[in-house]
N, C-alpha and C positions, 0 to 999 in steps of 0.2 A: 504494500500500500504506500503510495507516494505522498499521501497526506494523512492528517490525523483522523481519528475515528470519533463518531458521535455515540452518545449513550442515551437511551430512553429508559426511565425507571418509573413504572406505574406505582403510585403511592396513595391511591384513592380508596382502597378497600376498607371495609368497615372493621375487619379483624374480629369477627364475632367469636371465633374460637379462643381468643385471648381476653374475653371479657372477665372481670370488670375493668381490666387495665386499659382497654381501648375505648371506654366511654369518654374519656377526657383527653386522649391523645391518639394520633395515628399509629397503627401497628408498627411501621418501620422505626418509630422512635422509642419503642420498648427497649429497655437496656438489657445487655448481656455482657458479662465480664467487663463492666465499667464503661461501656460505650453503647449507644443505640445501634440496633441491628443495621440501620441504614449507613451508619458510619463505618462499620466493618465492611459492608459491601463496597462502598466508595473507595476505601483504603485498599481493597483487593485489586483495584484497577490502576494502582500507582505506576505500574510499569508501562502503561499505554500513553501515547501522545493523544490527548483528548481535545477535540475542537470545541464541543459543546455538550452539556448535559441537559436533557429535557425531563422535567419531573411532571408527571401527569397526576394532578392532585384531585382531591374530592373532599371527603369529610375531614374537617380540621386542617385543611391544606395550608393555612397560614402558619401553622406550627412547623411544617416541613420547610417552608421558605425561610422562616426565622432561623431554624437550625443550620441550614445550608449557608446562609449569608453570614452567620456568626462564626462558623467553623471552617469554611472553605473559601478559596479565592480562585474560582474558575468561571468560565462563561456558562452561567446557569439560566435556564428559562423555565418558567412555571406556567403550565396551561391546565385548565380545569376540565374534568369530565363531569358534565352536569348530571348525567344519568348513568347508573351502574349497569350498563348493558353487556358487559363482558370484556375480555382481554383485547380483542381486536378493536372494539370501539374505543378503548382507552388509548391504544397505540396510535390510531389515526388522528387523535387530537394533536399529535406532534407534527402533522403535515404543515409545511410552510416554514418550519423552524430549522429543519436539517435536510441534508442531502448526502448521498454517497454512503460509504461504509458505516454501519451502525450496529451497536450491541444493545439488545433489549434484555433487561434484568428485572425479574420480579423479586423484590427484596424481602422474602420471608425465610431466608436461609443464609448460612455462612458457607462460602465456597473458596476453594483454591484450585487453580488450574494453570497450565502453561499458556498464558495469553500471547506469548511471542509467536506461536504458530499462526496467529491471524495475519502476520506480516507476509507469510508465504502461501497462504491458502489460495487455491485456484477455483474452488467451487463458488457457486452463487450464494451459498449460505452454509451455516454450520449449526448443529444442535449440540449443546453441552449435555453430556450424559455421564452417568455413574453406574457401575455394576452394582446390583442389589440382590439380596438373597431371595426376595419374594416380589417379582415384577408385577404380580397381579394387583398390587396396591397402587401402581403408578401408571402414568402414560408411558409407553415405550415406542421405540422406533424399530421398524422392520428394514433390514438392510439387504442389498444385493452387492456383495463385496463390501466396499467402503461407502457405497452410495445409499442414501435414505430413499426408500420407495414408498413408505406408508407410516402414518402415525396411528397408533392403536391405544385407546384409552382403557386402562384397567382390564387387560385381556384375561379371560378365563384360562386360556391355553397359550401362554406367552411363547413367542417365537424367538425372543431374545431376552437377556436380563439387563438391557441397557435402559435405565429409567431416565426420562426427560426431567431435567433439573429446573427448568424455568429460566434458562439463559440461552439467547439465540444471537447469532451473528448473521447479518444480511449485508452482502457486498454493495447492493444498490437499494436503499430503503424505498425509493420511489416504486420499485416493482412490488414490494410488499403492500404499499399504500394502494396500488392499483388492484391487487388481489383482494384486499379488504373491502374496497369499493364493490367488487363483484359479490363478495360474501354477504355484505349488508343488503345489497339490492336483491339477491336471490334468497336472502334469509336462511343462510346455511348455518345452522346452530347445532350444538351438542348440549343436551340437557337444558335447553331453553336459553343458552347463552352463546355469544359470538366468541368462540375460542380461537386463539392464534394458530393452533395446529391446523384448523380447517382452512385458514387462509393460506398457510404454507403448503398444504396439500394441493390447493389450486395451482400454486406455483410449480410444484413438482409435476403435476399432471400436464402442465404447459411446457415441460421440458427443462425447467430450471434444476440445477443439481445441488443437492445438500449432502454434506458429510457430517461426521460426528467429531467432537473433541471431548476426550475423557478428562474428568476432574479427579483430583486426588483427595479432595475433602468436600463433603456435602453434609451439612448439619442443619436440620430443620429448626425453625424458630416459630412455628405456627400455632403451637399449643403450649399451655403452661408446663406440661411435662417435658415436651421437646425443648422448650426454652431453658429449663433447668439442666437438662442433659447437655445442651450446647454450652451452657455456662461452665459445667464441669470439664468439658472437652477443651475449651479455650484456656481455662485456668491451669489445667494439667500441663499445658505447653509453656507456661510461664515460669520463670525462675525467681519471680518477685517474692520476697519474704520480709515485709516491713516489720519494724520493731516498734511496739507501742508500750510505753512504760505503764506498769500497773495492770496490764492485761496479758493474756496468752494468745498468741497468734499461731495457728496451725496451718501451714501452707499446704496446697496453693490457695492463695486468696488475692483479691483485689480490694485495696482500701484507698479511697480518695484522700489526697493530702489535706482536704478541708473537712474530713470527717473527724468526729470526736469520739474516741473509744475509751471508756473508763470501767475498770473492774469487770472485764468481760472476757469471754473466750470466743474468738472469731476463727472459723474454719474447722475442717478443710472445706474447700469449694464454696467459699462465701464471697460475694461481691458487694461492697459497701460504697454507695455513691457519694456525690458531693454533698457536704453540709449535713450528712447523716449523724445522728447522735445515738450511741449505743451505751447503755449504762446497766451494770449488774445483770448482764444477759449472756446467753449462749446462742450464737448464730452460726449454723453450719449448713452447707449444701443449699444455699439460699441466695436470693437477689434482693437487696434493699436499695431502693432508688432514692434519688436526691431529696434532701430535706426531711426524710422520715426519721422518726424517733422510736427506738426499741428500748423499753424500760422494764427490767426485771422479768424478762420473758425468755423462753427457750424455743428457738425456731429451727426447724429442719425441713427441707424440701418445700420452702415457702418463697413467695414473691410478695414483696411489700412495695406498694406504689409510692409515687412522689408525695411528700408532705403528709404521709399517713402516720398514725400513732398506734403502736402496739404496746400495751402495758399489761404486765402480769402482776402476780403477788408472791413475794418470797414466802417460803414455808419455814415454820419452826417446828422441829420434831424433838421428842425425847424418847429414844428408841432403846429398848432393853436388849440384852444378849439374845442371839439366835432368832431375832425377829425377821419377818418378811413383810416389807412395806412396798406395795405396788401403787404408784401414783398415776399410772396410765388411766385414760378413760375406761369406763366399764366395757365398752365395745371392743377394746383392745386387750383387756386382761382376762377375758373369759367370763366376766360377771354379767355381760349384757344379755 
C-alpha cells in the first residue's frame, strides 16, 4: 500500500449484555486492565500508518468523542447512526469520509495480529480469523485454498474452525459501500439485521477475492464474565507489581497512580482505576472503575462501575477451639 490506511470503528451498540455498566456509558468505554476496551483496540493499531479514523456513534456517542479527543491526536471523524439497523448500515455512515484501503473493527474484543501483512496483501479484502475449539458458536469462513468462498453463521456442521473475529480489511472501501447499497435496496438480512458478511458475500459473488489473516490473540469483552476473563489475561502478561504501604499487593494487578489503597489486600487479577478508594477491603479477580469506593468489603469476580460505592461491615468473632465458622451465604454453604 503506497498510502496510509483508514479505520472504521462502529461504537453505537447498546451493549445490552454488559448491563448495568452500559446504561450510562458506551460499551467500548468499559474498562479492562486499567484502560477502556476501545483504547486497547486503538493501541493495537500503532504499527499502521493511519490516515483517518471514523467512529460510527449512537447511544452516548458524545462520550466516545470526548475520550478520543482527550487521549489521542489523530485525524478522527465522528458520524452518527440514527437507527440501529445492523452492521452494514453502520459502516455506510462513513461514506464520504474515507476512500481506499480501510480496516473495519468492531471493538468488543482485544486482539493481536501481524498487521504488517496488509502492506503486501494482493486480495481485494481480508477477514481476520482465529482457530477455535467449537466453531458452531461463531460465524466462520469457508475456504477454497486460501480464498474465502462463503460466510456461514453459527454452522451446525462446520467446514472449518476459523471463526470470524469482527475485523475486516477492504482494499477499496468504495466497493464495499456499493455492495451495501445493493444489500439495503434488496433487503438482504440475517436474523432481521443488515450484517456485513452478507455485503461481503455480494462482493465475492461478483468476483472480488478475500483471504484470511490469522490472529494470535482474541479475547472477548462482550459479557461480564468475558470481561473479567480478559482482565485476567491482560494482567497475567504484565510484570507490574506496585508497592502500597500498609496494604498487601498480590500480583498481577493494575493500580492507578491516583488510587488510594489503605489497609487492604489487592489481587491477584485486580484492576483499580483512577481516583478509586479502597479501605479495609479485599479485592481480587475484579475490575473497579474510576472514582469508586470499596469500604470494608471482600470482592471477587466483581465489576464495580464508575463512582459506585460498595460498603461492607467488619465482623467481630470470639471463636473457641475446634470451631467451624462458615460465613458464606446459605446458598453456598449447603444450608439453602
